[in-house]
Steps between C-alpha positions, in 0.01 A plus 500: 500500500801733556446869476152448374361385831317814576319524172406127516380528850259801419405443133471117486464375862272782616687599801470849650798739443532565870591141563762514244643798649517335827681209346759720323565680831529176693723325244704807372740405224398127505303435182464123581329577830281771343391270240441215740302735718267571209425139454434466872266792493319376210472153668354667811248704297386209287475228764424160367470641149869569500630186323804455302294442180313818562820702545652339181187604308514862634872535438489327163298806359667672206541824680705359787871539445607146609666220295270206461770260621507675834143392553530145403568394862149599582352230294720214645319224696466594861507868456148610529 
């Protein structure tokens, strides 16, 4: 997800901007933890609907700036 974590969180995962600001402040300079925090916030927001298959579907959209091979692990057995 890299530097696109904020855009993905707001635009594709429907997270409020203030949550992302909190993540950015909490994990200043640590892109991995910021991106991971976005995924945790999404899981918390979605509850039982937050499956690996659903995340794959959302992040596979043409407008999301992620490499398709980066998402393949979401479809592996036992991931969702």
